[in-house]
Residue, then its C-alpha position, 0 to 999 in steps of 0.5 A: m500499499g505504501l509502495f502504491v502510494r509512493v508509485s502513484i505520488k511519483q506518477f502524479l508528480d511526473t504527470h504534473r511536471y509533464g503538464l507544466v512543461m507542456a503548458r509552458i511550451f504551449q504558452s511559448v508557441k502561443i506567444g511566439a505565434l502572437a509575436l509572429l502575427c504581431v510582426s507580420a502585421n507590422t511589416v504589412l503596415a509599415n509596407d502600406i505606410s511606405e507605399d503611401a509615402k512613396a505615393l505622396q512623394r511622387l505627388k509632391q515631385a509633379v507639382i511645380k512652382i511657376h515664377t512669372t515676370r508679367a507686364a500688362p498693357d496699359y489700356f489707359t495709355p494703350w502704347r505702353l506697359l504697365n510696370l513690371e510685376q513678379t508673381s508666382g503660381s503653380g502647375a502640375v506635370i502631365d504626360g508629354n513632358r508638360i505643365l498644366t496650369n492657369a491661363h491667369v498665371i502665365a497672362d501677359a508674361r514677359y518671362l517665365q521660370v519653373q521650379k520643382h519641389n525641394d530644388p533651388q534650380k529654375y528652369l526657363a519655360k514657355v507657353d505651348f498652348v493657352s485657353h483663356e476662356a477655360d483659365l488653363a495653360i500648357l507650359a513646355v520647358e526648354d530643358k528636357s531634363f527637368f522632367d527626369e525622375l519626374n512621374p506625370l500625373k493622370i487626369g481623373d474624373l470628377p469625384d462625388p459630392l462630399t469627397e475629400v480632395s487634397v489641394f497641392g501648391f505654393p501659396f503666397g510664393g512660398e518656397t515649400l509645397s503646401i498640401t491642404r484638404g478639403i471637401l467638394s461641396r458642389v458642382e455647377h456653372q460659374r463664371y470664370a473670373h479670368a476671362g468671364s466664361y461661364l463654364l462647369a466648376g467645382q467648389i471645395d472648402a479647402a484653403i486656397n490663396p495667391g499663389n495656389s493658382g494652377g495647383p492640382v486638386i488630387v483624389d486617389n493620385r489623380i488630378v481631378g481639377v486645377v485651383m483657379q479662383a477664390t471667394a474673398g470678402g463678405r460672409a463666405e469663407n474658405l470657398g475656392y473654386f476648380v476647373p474640373p476634368s471635363v474642361i481639362k480634358h476639352v482643352l488637352e483635346d483641343a491642344k493636339d493639333g497646336v491651334f486653338h479652337g475653344i469651346p463652341d458657341l451655340g449661335f443663339r441665346t435662351q431664357s428659363l421658362e418656369n412661368p405657368a402663364s408663359k408655358r401656356a402661351y407657347k402651347i406647352k401641354g402636359d408635363h413637358q419642360g423646356i426654355l425659350v430661344t430669345k436670340v438667334f444670331k444670323d451669322s450662326a449655323a444654328a440660325e438655319v434651323i432654330r428660330e427665335g420664339d422656339i421652345l428647346l425641350g432637349i439636346n443630344n438626348y438630354e431633357i432640358a428643364d424649365n431652369e435651363t439644366v439637364k441631369i448629368d447623373n444622379d448627383l448632378r445637374a448642370d446647365f444644358k450648355f454643359v452638353v455643348d461645352n464638351l463638344q469640339p467644333g464641327d461635332s453634330i448637335k441634336f435638338t428636340l423642340l416645340r415650334d408653334g405647338e408641334e414638336m420636331t427635331v433639328n440637327t446643326i453643328a458646334e461651331q467655333s465661336r469666331v465673333n463677339r456677341s456684344l458691343v464690348l470685346g471680351p477681355q484680351y490677353d497676350q497682345l498689345p492694344q489697338y489704338f489710333v491717334y488723329g488730331g490729338v485724339v486717342f481712339v480705341p475699341l471698347n473692351m473689358n481690359l479698358i473697363k476694368r482699368w477702373g480697379r477691382d470696383w469697376h462695376n461701380q467706377a467705370p463710365v455708365e455707358f461702358l457698363y451698359s454697353r455690355q448688355v447690348w447685342s452686336s449686329p453685322d452693322r455694328q460689332e463694336l464700340v469705338v471710344a475717344l479715350k482722351v485728348l492730347a491737348a494741341d491746337v487742332n483740338l481746342g475746345y475738346h481738351n477735357w473730352s474723355n471716354w466719349v463713345i462715337d456713334t457716327m463719322n460724317g454721318e455714317p454709323v461706326k461699324d467697328f474699330a478697324s473700319f473707322a480707323n481705316t476710313l479715317k486714314n484714308y479720308n481726303g475731305d476738309f472736315v471730319h464730323l464725329a457725333d454720339d447717339r445724343g447728338f453731341q459733335m467733335i469736329i476736326d480740320h482734317q488738313e491740320a490734323l494731318a499736319t500736326q501728326e508728327k508734332i503731336e507724336k514727338l510732343y507726348g512720346l508716342p512711339s507711333t500714332y497708331s498701334e503696330g499691325l492696325f493697317d496690316q491685318r484688319t481682321e487679326k483682332a477678331a482671330q486673337a480676341i477672347r470671344t465670349d459674351s461674358a459681357i452680356q450679363t446683369g450682375l452675373t459677375s460677381k464682385t467677390v470672386h476673383s482670380l487668386d492672383d488678381 
């Protein structure tokens, strides 16, 4: 019994020791497994962090600082430039060794340099293509080694509302790249501050400032926008706008042949049709929605198939709502002009319309916006102003560049007649306004020395059509007196022979390089090809006083 007890006790102890050993081994294995699992997880996490860091580094390297030396023309004294100005903006490297940025970053540039992130060296650059209406430009760098080890960014798609976006750039001209985050709050048509175009734009609440202009808006390592303008003052805070992918892709497509064609023009204008009485008057029945054609330009392709008074019901299979919008997707309604904005000149357009109560389908083409639709020319860049000095009177065409010389508050400071003319359609008989800007005092113009900003309606009893024909008629005139008059009957009369005799004296007295702008009498239609042809001036309060390009 005692032996059995001793043996049993020994067996028990041996068994207990075995259990402890096994438990310890199991515990060690478990701890080892956990440690191995932790090591594996940390390795994966480290790899993820490493990949994210590498992706961020590639993004940062593709964002470029742009140094601009600009000298804009002085439209108050059109034969000279304003003082040189040093500004900076941002850009992004895209395929083909190109840099995408804003047009207003490089507008009126006399010298351009670009600089990579964390690189003190600056490289000489030039403008390869520019669309002022879309506020986009493409730059090329003369030294191709600039692009070594840089990964171009791809153009993505428009993100959904409430998507988080990152804005890259060099605000306030800083040397270090800035990255801010925000939310895409809405997408709708906006007035682009640079050239007054009415195009789709994205709104974000990321902090953007002067110097951010041209910088990329990034989602998933792709460009989904180009920062262009911000809302300043008033109650709005942290509201910025970017050029969306649809506009970017349109400009890149346009740039393929190196010739600017621009965003097509419809050739007519419309208004919303939300009033019930208006719908009944135009025989719109049931739940039909549409918009009213108010103006058709005679020289447009649409004039062959569209009439004033037509009701547009649809465009290219998009139904047009009473408020002039079409449904792009479940989250986006946009101005029906969005459909045309995405076409290239020459593309076909199909309209469904109502005419005298009868529904029909017509076809036309998207055509290049080749003429100005307002009596006031849209903004012009990268060219010198036109002028003609005759008898000491400085004559110029009226354009938005001149109006904006009254400063940020030009809406209130510019002459009322200039501002009103922005709302008047041009016609084949009167395509633009000619202004007697100021008088360089001399005997030939005695009595008119204090005349300025005077809009001329007729010359020698004939209506003034445009500046080119006005200047040519005046240059080739061989009568005794030149009679100029405005639409109220006020007159300026100049002795023609005396004016010719004093031209050289006035030129020397006032330091004029010439009495007329370069090319004025060589290429009469040059301005028509170069001017920014938008009807941005046809608006009443549509150009916000508080929205401006970031570098303005």
